[in-house]
C-alpha beads as a LAMMPS data file, in Angstrom:
LAMMPS data file: protein, C-alpha beads

85 atoms
84 bonds

1 atom types
1 bond types

-500.0 500.0 xlo xhi
-500.0 500.0 ylo yhi
-500.0 500.0 zlo zhi

Masses

1 110.0

Atoms # bond

1 1 1 51.665 -28.913 -5.523
2 1 1 47.953 -28.419 -5.955
3 1 1 46.202 -25.129 -5.418
4 1 1 43.674 -24.953 -2.554
5 1 1 40.048 -24.470 -3.422
6 1 1 38.724 -21.107 -2.378
7 1 1 35.823 -20.969 0.053
8 1 1 32.552 -19.859 -1.470
9 1 1 30.855 -16.925 0.152
10 1 1 27.270 -17.534 1.242
11 1 1 24.594 -16.027 -0.974
12 1 1 23.032 -12.967 0.642
13 1 1 19.430 -12.473 -0.371
14 1 1 17.762 -9.123 -0.052
15 1 1 14.559 -9.152 1.922
16 1 1 11.597 -7.745 0.064
17 1 1 9.655 -5.335 2.223
18 1 1 5.891 -5.848 2.040
19 1 1 3.674 -3.021 0.865
20 1 1 2.192 -0.801 3.547
21 1 1 -1.526 -1.378 4.099
22 1 1 -2.096 1.135 6.920
23 1 1 -2.274 4.856 6.205
24 1 1 -3.245 8.145 7.854
25 1 1 -6.861 9.262 7.570
26 1 1 -7.356 12.640 5.840
27 1 1 -10.773 13.144 7.481
28 1 1 -10.119 12.498 11.172
29 1 1 -6.319 12.882 11.076
30 1 1 -5.503 9.679 12.968
31 1 1 -2.224 7.970 12.184
32 1 1 -2.375 4.496 10.600
33 1 1 -6.101 4.081 11.075
34 1 1 -6.985 3.362 7.431
35 1 1 -6.634 -0.214 6.204
36 1 1 -6.582 -1.268 2.554
37 1 1 -8.144 -4.514 1.351
38 1 1 -7.513 -5.644 -2.231
39 1 1 -10.009 -8.195 -3.518
40 1 1 -8.284 -9.731 -6.540
41 1 1 -11.249 -11.940 -7.479
42 1 1 -13.669 -8.989 -7.807
43 1 1 -11.018 -6.476 -8.976
44 1 1 -11.855 -4.006 -6.218
45 1 1 -9.789 -2.128 -3.698
46 1 1 -11.346 -0.768 -0.510
47 1 1 -9.842 1.529 2.096
48 1 1 -11.642 2.172 5.360
49 1 1 -10.848 4.232 8.437
50 1 1 -11.258 2.241 11.651
51 1 1 -12.021 5.349 13.714
52 1 1 -14.422 7.482 11.644
53 1 1 -15.719 4.661 9.353
54 1 1 -15.187 6.619 6.132
55 1 1 -14.502 4.291 3.210
56 1 1 -13.539 4.479 -0.452
57 1 1 -13.763 1.790 -3.109
58 1 1 -12.274 1.628 -6.607
59 1 1 -11.717 -0.860 -9.393
60 1 1 -8.253 -2.356 -9.556
61 1 1 -6.038 -4.379 -11.867
62 1 1 -3.504 -7.057 -11.085
63 1 1 -0.806 -4.351 -10.916
64 1 1 -2.564 -2.220 -8.302
65 1 1 -0.822 -1.854 -4.943
66 1 1 -2.380 -0.617 -1.670
67 1 1 -0.641 2.755 -2.073
68 1 1 -2.485 3.230 -5.376
69 1 1 -5.853 2.860 -3.649
70 1 1 -4.787 5.344 -0.967
71 1 1 -3.564 7.906 -3.514
72 1 1 -6.812 7.658 -5.508
73 1 1 -8.697 8.269 -2.257
74 1 1 -6.529 11.290 -1.499
75 1 1 -7.183 12.686 -5.002
76 1 1 -10.922 12.239 -4.546
77 1 1 -10.708 13.859 -1.100
78 1 1 -8.855 16.892 -2.461
79 1 1 -11.356 17.299 -5.294
80 1 1 -14.348 17.115 -2.947
81 1 1 -12.862 19.559 -0.432
82 1 1 -11.616 21.988 -3.079
83 1 1 -7.935 21.754 -2.109
84 1 1 -6.666 21.735 -5.708
85 1 1 -4.387 24.655 -6.419

Bonds

1 1 1 2
2 1 2 3
3 1 3 4
4 1 4 5
5 1 5 6
6 1 6 7
7 1 7 8
8 1 8 9
9 1 9 10
10 1 10 11
11 1 11 12
12 1 12 13
13 1 13 14
14 1 14 15
15 1 15 16
16 1 16 17
17 1 17 18
18 1 18 19
19 1 19 20
20 1 20 21
21 1 21 22
22 1 22 23
23 1 23 24
24 1 24 25
25 1 25 26
26 1 26 27
27 1 27 28
28 1 28 29
29 1 29 30
30 1 30 31
31 1 31 32
32 1 32 33
33 1 33 34
34 1 34 35
35 1 35 36
36 1 36 37
37 1 37 38
38 1 38 39
39 1 39 40
40 1 40 41
41 1 41 42
42 1 42 43
43 1 43 44
44 1 44 45
45 1 45 46
46 1 46 47
47 1 47 48
48 1 48 49
49 1 49 50
50 1 50 51
51 1 51 52
52 1 52 53
53 1 53 54
54 1 54 55
55 1 55 56
56 1 56 57
57 1 57 58
58 1 58 59
59 1 59 60
60 1 60 61
61 1 61 62
62 1 62 63
63 1 63 64
64 1 64 65
65 1 65 66
66 1 66 67
67 1 67 68
68 1 68 69
69 1 69 70
70 1 70 71
71 1 71 72
72 1 72 73
73 1 73 74
74 1 74 75
75 1 75 76
76 1 76 77
77 1 77 78
78 1 78 79
79 1 79 80
80 1 80 81
81 1 81 82
82 1 82 83
83 1 83 84
84 1 84 85
């Protein structure tokens, strides 16, 4: 007698979550009002608050993610306000 072929289990692919592009504004305190735009052709990253119109721009590389632009903005904000401990 021949052995039955076993059924193959379907391949389960993990969904990759996209990077967050909306963050909280440190100036006005609104939740998810800052949007990050990465311009790969000009190697610039820009974050702008939609409520208080504060913006920050930095140079980027091909490895830069939106969270990197936000964290650089937060570092610059803390330095300008004197929050470093």
